[in-house]
N, C-alpha and C positions, 0 to 999 in steps of 0.2 A: 266219334269224330268222322267227318266226311273225308273220303279218300280223293286226292286230286290226281289228275293226269295232265301231261304236257305234250304238245305236238313237237316232235323232234325236228320238223322242218321249219316251223315259224315261231315256236315258243308259246303258242296259245295255251292257256291253262284254264281248266274247267273241272267240275266235279265228275267223278267216275259215273258212268251210266248216262251222261247227258249227250254223248256223241253217238250219232246213228251210223251213217256210212262214210262221211267225210268230215275233215276239219272245217268248221264253219268260217274260219279266218282265211285259210289258204287253199282248201279243197283237196288236200292229199287224202289218201285212204285212211280210215280210222285205225288201221293196224300200225300207223306211224306214231301213235300215242303210247307213252310209257308212264310209269308211276312218277309222281312229283311230290316233293316235300317242300312246303313253303317255309322259307327261312326268315320271313318278315313277321314281326309281332302282329297279332290281330288288330291292335289299336292303330299301328302304323299302316297296315293294309287297308283299314277302313278309311283313313285320311287320304291315302293315295287313290283309293277307289272312287273318291268323289270327283277326281279329275278337275279340281278347281282352276289350276293354271291353264291347262289345255283349253278349257271352255272360255275363260276370261281373255285369253290372248287373241281370240278371233274377233272380238268387238273392235279393238283399235284398227286391226287390219281391214275389217269390213268397212268401218267408218272412213278410213283413209282412201280406200279404193272408190267408195261411193262418192266422196267429195270430189275426187278427180273426175269421175264420170259425169257428175252434175255440172262441174265447171266446163267440161268440154261440150256436153250436150246443150248447155245454156246458150251457146253460140248459134245453135241451129233451131231454136224454138221461136214461136211467134212471140212478139212483144207482150201480147195479152196474157201469156202464161209464164213468161220469164220470171215474174215475181215469185211464183211458186218454187222454182228452182233456187232462187236466191234465199228465200226463207228456209228451205231445206238445208242449204249450205250453212246458214247461220246456226240452225238448231244442231246440226251434226258437229259443227266446229265447237259449239259450247260443250257437248258431251264427250268429245274426243279426249281432252286431258283427263277427265275423270276415269274414263275407261282405261287409259294408259296407266294411271296410278294404281287402279285395281289389278291390272295385269302385272305390274311390277311387284306389288305386294304379294300377290299369290305366287309369282315366280320365285321370290325369295323364300317364301314358306315352302313351296314345293321342292326347291333345290335343297333346302335344309333337311326335309323329310326324306327325299329320294336319294340324295348323294351324301347326306350327313354334313356337308359343308358347302358354302357358296363361293369358295375362293379358287375353284378349279379354273384352268385357262378358258374353257368354253363358257362357263358361267360368268366369268369376268367380262368376256366379249359381249355376252347377252346383256349384262348390266350396263355397259357403256352404251350400246345401241339403244337400250331401253330408256336411259336418261336422255340421250339425243332425241329420241322420239318424243319424250315428255316435253323437252324444251321446244321442239318444233311444234308440238300440238298447242302449247301455251301461246307461242308466238302467233300461230294460226288463229287461235281464238281471239287474241288481242287485236290483230289486224282486222279480222272480220267485224269485230264490234266497234273498233275505233275509227273506221273510215267508211266512206261510201263504197259499198261493195262493187259497184259497177264502175267506179272511177279508175282511170288508167293505171296508176302505179299499184293501187291496192289489188286489183284483179291479177296482175302479173305476180305480185308478191305472194298472194294466196295460192296461185297455181304452183309456183316454185316450192313453197312450203309443203303443199300437198304431195308433190312429186317426191320431196325429201322424206315425208312421212311414209309414203308407199315403199320407198327404197329401204328405210329402216325396218319396216314390217317384213319385207322380203328377206333382209339379212337376218332378222330374228328367227324367221321361219326356217331358213337354211341351217342356222346353228341348232335350233330345236330339233330339226331332222337328224343332225349328226348325234345329238344326245340320245334320240330315240334309237338310232342305229347302234349306239354303244350298249343299250340295254337289249335290243332285239336285232342282232346283225342281219343284214340282207333285207 
């Protein structure tokens, strides 16, 4: 069985003999490592090691921010290429709800595996914000596909929905950071 070691400063865990001079995560000297016994079952460790939720959660955030930037930049481009921005907005608006659904599902799965339950106060807040983001993304896709994108009320509605989506993503990220701090303080 492989012996594990853990950085006393940041909590980084690796196999013994893999560290040279410094911790690859925080840079403290290698002497800061001590023996570590993993208390998580190998099957559970394998699932957590896939990092499904941390990977999936970046898609809705990136889509939301990209939508906002495209909406803002579309005001400053030549009319000849504005249609490219509008098509990109339509495509991203279509995929946003699907990415939110995947992020929510992987979040529920990750919460169950990582914390053994999904009813903790922070996870409840994340679920509420996640559902709000899902509703916002569905409304955004609906407005994008049901109206003329450049028409006056649609453009403002899409912009407001995009701002709300970015705010939900930021809130989810802040709560996710608190959960990470709970596992790895500092």
